[in-house]
C-alpha positions as CSV (number, residue, x, y, z in Angstrom):
1,X,4.9,17.6,0.6
2,X,5.1,16.3,4.2
3,X,5.6,12.8,5.4
4,X,4.0,11.1,2.4
5,X,3.6,12.0,-1.2
6,X,0.9,9.8,-2.7
7,X,0.2,12.0,-5.7
8,X,0.6,9.9,-8.8
9,X,-0.4,11.7,-12.0
10,X,-3.0,9.8,-14.0
11,X,-3.1,11.8,-17.2
12,X,-5.1,10.3,-20.0
13,X,-7.0,7.8,-17.8
14,X,-10.8,8.2,-18.3
15,X,-12.8,8.3,-15.1
16,X,-16.3,8.7,-13.7
17,X,-16.4,11.0,-10.7
18,X,-18.5,9.6,-7.9
19,X,-19.3,12.3,-5.3
20,X,-20.5,10.9,-2.0
21,X,-22.2,12.4,1.0
22,X,-20.5,15.1,3.1
23,X,-19.0,12.4,5.4
24,X,-17.7,9.5,3.4
25,X,-15.0,7.2,4.7
26,X,-13.1,5.1,2.3
27,X,-10.8,2.2,3.4
28,X,-8.2,0.9,0.9
29,X,-7.9,-2.8,1.7
30,X,-10.1,-5.2,3.5
31,X,-7.4,-7.1,5.5
32,X,-7.0,-6.9,9.3
33,X,-6.4,-3.1,9.4
34,X,-9.0,-2.1,6.9
35,X,-11.7,-4.4,8.3
36,X,-11.0,-3.1,11.8
37,X,-11.1,0.6,10.7
38,X,-14.4,0.1,8.9
39,X,-15.9,-1.7,11.8
40,X,-14.8,0.9,14.4
41,X,-16.2,3.7,12.3
42,X,-19.6,2.1,11.9
43,X,-19.8,1.1,15.5
44,X,-18.9,4.6,16.6
45,X,-21.7,6.2,14.7
46,X,-19.9,7.6,11.7
47,X,-22.6,9.7,10.0
48,X,-21.9,8.8,6.4
49,X,-21.1,5.7,4.2
50,X,-18.1,3.5,5.0
51,X,-16.7,1.9,1.9
52,X,-14.0,-0.8,1.7
53,X,-12.2,-1.2,-1.6
54,X,-10.4,-4.5,-2.2
55,X,-10.0,-6.6,-5.4
56,X,-10.4,-9.9,-3.6
57,X,-12.5,-9.0,-0.6
58,X,-11.8,-9.6,3.1
59,X,-9.7,-12.7,4.0
60,X,-8.3,-13.8,7.3
61,X,-4.6,-14.3,6.2
62,X,-3.6,-15.9,9.5
63,X,-5.4,-19.0,8.2
64,X,-3.5,-19.3,5.0
65,X,-0.9,-21.7,6.4
66,X,-2.8,-22.9,9.5
67,X,-5.9,-23.8,7.6
68,X,-5.6,-23.8,3.8
69,X,-2.1,-25.3,3.6
70,X,-2.9,-28.0,6.0
71,X,-6.2,-28.8,4.2
72,X,-8.3,-28.1,7.2
73,X,-10.1,-25.1,5.5
74,X,-11.1,-24.1,2.0
75,X,-10.9,-20.6,0.5
76,X,-14.6,-19.9,1.4
77,X,-13.9,-20.6,5.0
78,X,-11.1,-18.0,5.3
79,X,-13.1,-15.2,3.7
80,X,-14.9,-12.7,5.8
81,X,-18.0,-10.5,5.1
82,X,-17.6,-6.8,5.3
83,X,-18.4,-5.3,8.7
84,X,-22.1,-4.7,9.2
85,X,-23.1,-1.3,8.0
86,X,-20.2,-0.9,5.5
87,X,-20.0,-1.6,1.8
88,X,-17.3,-3.7,0.0
89,X,-16.4,-2.7,-3.5
90,X,-14.3,-5.3,-5.4
91,X,-12.0,-2.9,-7.2
92,X,-8.4,-1.7,-7.0
93,X,-7.1,1.7,-5.9
94,X,-4.5,3.0,-8.4
95,X,-3.7,6.2,-6.7
96,X,-4.7,8.9,-4.2
97,X,-3.9,12.4,-5.5
98,X,-2.8,15.4,-3.6
99,X,-6.4,16.6,-3.2
100,X,-7.5,13.3,-1.6
101,X,-9.4,11.9,-4.6
102,X,-9.1,8.2,-5.0
103,X,-8.7,6.7,-8.5
104,X,-9.9,3.1,-9.1
105,X,-8.9,0.7,-11.8
106,X,-12.6,0.7,-13.0
107,X,-12.2,4.3,-13.9
108,X,-14.2,5.7,-11.0
109,X,-12.9,8.6,-9.1
110,X,-14.1,8.8,-5.5
111,X,-13.9,12.0,-3.4
112,X,-14.2,10.9,0.3
113,X,-13.7,13.0,3.3
114,X,-11.5,10.5,5.0
115,X,-9.2,7.7,3.7
116,X,-7.5,4.9,5.5
117,X,-4.7,3.3,3.4
118,X,-4.7,-0.3,4.6
119,X,-3.4,-2.0,1.5
120,X,-1.2,-4.4,3.4
121,X,2.0,-6.0,2.2
122,X,3.4,-8.3,-0.5
123,X,6.0,-11.1,-0.2
124,X,9.7,-10.2,-0.4
125,X,11.4,-11.7,-3.5
126,X,14.5,-14.0,-3.0
127,X,17.7,-12.0,-3.5
128,X,19.0,-14.6,-6.0
129,X,16.2,-13.8,-8.4
130,X,16.5,-10.8,-10.7
131,X,13.7,-8.3,-10.2
132,X,12.5,-8.9,-13.8
133,X,12.3,-12.7,-13.4
134,X,9.0,-14.3,-12.6
135,X,9.2,-16.7,-9.6
136,X,8.8,-20.3,-11.0
137,X,5.7,-22.3,-10.1
138,X,7.7,-24.6,-7.8
139,X,9.0,-21.6,-5.8
140,X,5.8,-20.1,-4.3
141,X,5.4,-17.7,-1.4
142,X,2.9,-18.3,1.3
143,X,1.0,-15.0,1.4
144,X,-2.4,-15.8,-0.2
145,X,-5.0,-18.5,-0.3
146,X,-3.8,-19.2,-3.9
147,X,-0.3,-19.7,-2.6
148,X,-1.4,-22.3,-0.1
149,X,-3.5,-24.1,-2.7
150,X,-0.5,-24.2,-5.0
151,X,1.8,-25.7,-2.4
152,X,-0.8,-28.4,-1.6
153,X,-1.1,-29.2,-5.3
154,X,2.6,-29.5,-5.8
155,X,3.0,-31.8,-2.7
156,X,0.1,-34.0,-3.7
157,X,2.0,-35.2,-6.8
158,X,5.4,-35.4,-5.2
159,X,7.2,-37.3,-2.4
160,X,6.5,-34.7,0.2
161,X,9.9,-32.9,0.4
162,X,9.9,-29.2,1.1
163,X,12.7,-26.6,1.5
164,X,11.5,-23.5,3.4
165,X,13.6,-20.5,2.6
166,X,13.4,-18.2,5.6
167,X,13.1,-18.9,9.3
168,X,11.1,-15.9,10.4
169,X,7.7,-16.3,12.0
170,X,5.9,-17.5,8.8
171,X,8.8,-19.8,7.8
172,X,9.1,-21.3,11.2
173,X,5.4,-21.8,11.7
174,X,5.0,-23.3,8.1
175,X,8.0,-25.6,8.6
176,X,6.5,-26.9,11.9
177,X,3.0,-27.4,10.3
178,X,4.4,-29.4,7.4
179,X,6.7,-31.5,9.6
180,X,3.7,-32.3,11.8
181,X,2.0,-33.5,8.6
182,X,4.7,-35.9,7.8
183,X,6.5,-33.8,5.2
184,X,10.3,-34.0,4.9
185,X,11.3,-30.4,5.7
186,X,14.6,-28.5,5.4
187,X,14.6,-25.0,6.9
188,X,17.1,-22.5,5.5
189,X,18.0,-19.3,7.3
190,X,20.4,-16.6,6.2
191,X,20.8,-15.4,9.8
192,X,23.0,-17.4,12.2
193,X,20.2,-17.0,14.8
194,X,16.8,-16.4,13.1
195,X,14.3,-14.1,14.9
196,X,16.9,-12.9,17.3
197,X,16.0,-9.2,16.6
198,X,12.3,-9.8,17.1
199,X,12.3,-12.2,20.0
200,X,15.6,-11.9,21.7
201,X,18.5,-14.4,21.8
202,X,17.1,-16.7,24.5
203,X,13.8,-17.4,22.7
204,X,15.4,-17.5,19.3
205,X,17.9,-20.0,20.5
206,X,15.2,-22.2,21.9
207,X,13.3,-22.1,18.7
208,X,16.4,-23.2,16.7
209,X,16.9,-26.1,19.2
210,X,13.4,-27.3,18.7
211,X,13.8,-27.0,14.9
212,X,16.9,-29.2,15.1
213,X,14.9,-31.9,17.0
214,X,12.1,-32.1,14.3
215,X,13.6,-31.2,10.9
216,X,16.8,-30.3,9.2
217,X,17.9,-26.7,9.6
218,X,20.7,-24.7,8.0
219,X,21.4,-21.4,9.7
220,X,23.7,-18.6,8.5
221,X,23.4,-20.1,5.0
222,X,22.8,-18.0,1.9
223,X,21.0,-19.4,-1.2
224,X,22.8,-18.7,-4.4
225,X,20.7,-20.6,-6.9
226,X,17.5,-22.7,-7.2
227,X,16.4,-24.7,-10.3
228,X,14.7,-27.9,-11.3
229,X,16.9,-30.9,-12.0
230,X,15.5,-34.3,-13.1
231,X,12.0,-33.3,-12.0
232,X,13.0,-32.1,-8.5
233,X,13.8,-28.7,-7.1
234,X,17.5,-28.2,-6.4
235,X,18.5,-25.4,-4.0
236,X,22.2,-24.5,-3.9
237,X,23.7,-22.9,-0.9
238,X,26.8,-20.6,-0.8
239,X,29.0,-23.4,0.6
240,X,28.1,-25.7,-2.3
241,X,25.5,-27.9,-0.5
242,X,22.5,-28.9,-2.6
243,X,19.1,-29.5,-1.2
244,X,16.6,-31.6,-3.2
245,X,12.9,-31.2,-2.8
246,X,9.5,-31.0,-4.5
247,X,8.8,-27.4,-3.5
248,X,10.9,-24.5,-2.3
249,X,8.6,-22.2,-0.2
250,X,9.9,-18.6,-0.1
251,X,9.3,-17.0,3.4
252,X,11.6,-14.0,3.3
253,X,9.2,-11.6,5.0
254,X,7.1,-8.9,3.4
255,X,7.4,-5.4,1.9
256,X,4.7,-2.7,2.2
257,X,2.2,-2.7,-0.6
258,X,1.4,0.9,-1.4
259,X,-1.4,1.6,-3.9
260,X,0.2,3.5,-6.8
261,X,0.2,3.3,-10.6
262,X,2.8,0.9,-11.8
263,X,4.9,0.5,-8.6
264,X,2.7,-0.9,-5.9
265,X,5.4,-0.8,-3.3
266,X,6.8,1.6,-0.7
267,X,5.9,2.3,2.9
268,X,3.5,5.0,3.9
269,X,5.0,7.0,6.8
270,X,2.5,8.2,9.4
271,X,2.7,10.1,12.6
272,X,1.8,8.6,16.0
273,X,-1.9,9.1,15.3
274,X,-1.6,7.4,12.0
275,X,-2.0,10.5,9.9
276,X,-0.1,10.9,6.6
277,X,1.1,14.2,5.1
278,X,-2.2,14.5,3.1
279,X,-5.1,16.0,4.8
280,X,-7.8,13.5,5.6
281,X,-5.6,10.5,4.7
282,X,-4.4,7.9,7.2
283,X,-2.6,4.6,7.0
284,X,-2.5,1.4,9.1
285,X,-1.3,-2.1,9.0
286,X,1.4,-3.7,6.9
287,X,1.8,-0.7,4.6
288,X,2.3,1.8,7.4
289,X,5.6,2.9,9.1
290,X,4.8,4.7,12.3
291,X,6.9,7.4,13.9
292,X,7.5,5.9,17.3
293,X,10.4,5.3,19.8
294,X,12.5,7.9,17.9
295,X,12.4,5.9,14.7
296,X,9.9,4.5,12.2
297,X,8.4,1.1,13.0
298,X,6.5,-1.2,10.7
299,X,4.8,-4.3,12.0
300,X,3.1,-6.8,9.7
301,X,1.1,-9.2,11.9
302,X,-2.7,-9.6,12.3
303,X,-3.4,-8.4,15.8
304,X,-1.3,-5.3,15.5
305,X,-2.7,-4.5,12.1
306,X,-6.2,-4.7,13.5
307,X,-5.2,-2.5,16.5
308,X,-3.8,0.1,14.0
309,X,-7.0,0.1,12.0
310,X,-9.0,0.8,15.1
311,X,-6.6,3.6,16.1
312,X,-6.7,5.2,12.6
313,X,-10.5,5.2,12.8
314,X,-10.5,6.9,16.2
315,X,-8.1,9.5,14.9
316,X,-10.6,10.2,12.1
317,X,-13.4,10.4,14.6
318,X,-11.4,12.9,16.6
319,X,-10.2,15.0,13.6
320,X,-13.6,15.1,11.8
321,X,-16.2,14.9,14.5
322,X,-14.4,16.1,17.7
323,X,-14.5,12.7,19.4
324,X,-11.9,11.9,22.1
325,X,-8.3,12.1,21.1
326,X,-7.0,8.5,20.9
327,X,-3.5,9.7,21.7
328,X,-0.3,8.2,20.3
329,X,-0.4,4.6,19.0
330,X,1.2,2.1,21.3
331,X,2.5,-1.2,20.1
332,X,0.7,-3.2,22.7
333,X,-0.7,-6.1,20.7
334,X,0.3,-9.7,21.4
335,X,0.5,-12.7,19.2
336,X,1.1,-16.4,19.6
337,X,2.1,-19.4,17.5
338,X,2.5,-23.1,18.1
339,X,5.8,-24.3,16.8
340,X,6.8,-28.0,17.2
341,X,4.3,-28.4,20.1
342,X,5.7,-25.3,22.0
343,X,3.6,-22.2,22.4
344,X,5.5,-19.0,21.4
345,X,3.9,-15.9,23.0
346,X,5.1,-12.4,22.3
347,X,3.9,-8.9,23.0
348,X,4.9,-5.4,21.8
349,X,7.5,-4.6,19.3
350,X,11.3,-4.7,19.2
351,X,13.4,-2.1,17.4
352,X,16.8,-2.6,15.7
353,X,18.5,-1.1,18.8
354,X,16.5,-3.1,21.4
355,X,18.6,-4.6,24.2
356,X,17.5,-8.0,25.4
357,X,17.8,-9.6,28.8
358,X,16.5,-13.0,30.0
359,X,13.7,-12.9,32.6
360,X,14.3,-15.4,35.3
361,X,15.9,-18.9,35.1
362,X,12.9,-21.2,35.2
363,X,11.3,-20.2,31.9
364,X,12.6,-19.1,28.5
365,X,11.4,-15.5,28.5
366,X,13.2,-12.5,26.9
367,X,12.5,-8.8,27.7
368,X,13.4,-6.2,25.1
369,X,14.2,-2.6,26.0
370,X,14.5,0.5,23.8
371,X,16.1,3.6,25.4
372,X,15.6,1.9,28.7
373,X,11.9,1.3,28.3
374,X,10.4,-2.2,27.9
375,X,8.8,-2.4,24.5
376,X,8.7,-6.2,23.9
377,X,8.4,-9.4,25.7
378,X,8.6,-13.0,24.3
379,X,8.6,-16.5,25.7
380,X,8.3,-20.2,25.0
381,X,5.7,-22.1,26.9
382,X,5.4,-19.1,29.3
383,X,2.1,-17.3,28.3
384,X,1.2,-16.3,31.9
385,X,4.6,-14.7,32.4
386,X,4.5,-12.8,29.1
387,X,1.0,-11.5,29.9
388,X,2.0,-10.4,33.4
389,X,5.0,-8.5,32.1
390,X,3.0,-6.9,29.3
391,X,0.3,-5.8,31.7
392,X,2.9,-4.3,34.1
393,X,4.3,-2.2,31.2
394,X,0.8,-1.1,30.2
395,X,-0.1,-0.1,33.7
396,X,3.1,1.9,34.0
397,X,2.3,3.7,30.8
398,X,-1.2,4.4,32.0
399,X,0.1,5.9,35.2
400,X,2.6,8.1,33.4
401,X,-0.2,9.2,31.0
402,X,-2.3,10.3,33.9
403,X,0.6,12.2,35.3
404,X,1.4,13.9,32.0
405,X,-1.8,13.8,30.0
406,X,-1.8,14.4,26.3
407,X,-3.0,17.6,24.8
408,X,-6.2,17.6,22.6
């Protein structure tokens, strides 16, 4: 059926068909990508209603660990209103059929003219748990406000010992936040050098060194079992070592969350303008895998998701109203995180085949190239250098685009 088959038969489900005006844009999900798509459409003069559908509303997920976990913010402070001029419907999308109709859990069936699937992601389960098993209360993820509140509650009644399973961005940042708060932290990574693929060996090695200075870290270690023993959490590693704690936080990354009956998982593949294989249906953010750099690339962080939402909206404006062609999506968002007092700054996106080199000797900065082109830059306590390199790449791309303009 093309790049994406979102047609999930819903036989036997009663529904009420809600026909909207001739230009109705519906956004599935009110996270970074969905919020940004709705805001761009409204600000650009979209001639019809713009509706966001999300069961919990709009939440700034970057504040889950930075704000809620640390106790600085409550759930009301991390929620966001819908963009001015749009409507938020607290419901859940079950499916989008081949004709573009959107089926909601409430039974409504909406027939918009444009859809952006921005349903985000869900936490990846630990490999040592069977798919049918429910994760125990003392083994939370850190994906939602509820997750952060659960960790705080578990730590308030314990001695403040945490094992963080996974040393990616969320795992590293969370371990740092907890250690700064006086919690006894052990960080466990399956990779010998966590984040090497995303940030390059120089930056990844520096992060591991800083982890070793502030907490216990086990790299290249696989977890085989986790259970409660004598009121404490016991995490067993493949080499037989046991780690005791009050909580084991799972930070194994995310999987795309695709709206569909019964499954709720699976990436949505889109072209470089974020179009799916269904007419009038687009996708952006953590659910989307974009055809780029000769492969499909999925990025699940806030700034890039917001940029994708904006790009999807501009593609809709071009396709439906004849506005300017936004061109191919470029992974040109940056992000930063403070880990153990150091500022990690990164830009762009690495691919599985990226080749990394170190930039200069005075700073810890890595440059990632894919097929000879710089696509990613990362550094520790080097924000000015990262920004300068990123701007140089963007300028080079602009000059090439002027020389070889895109077709409309």
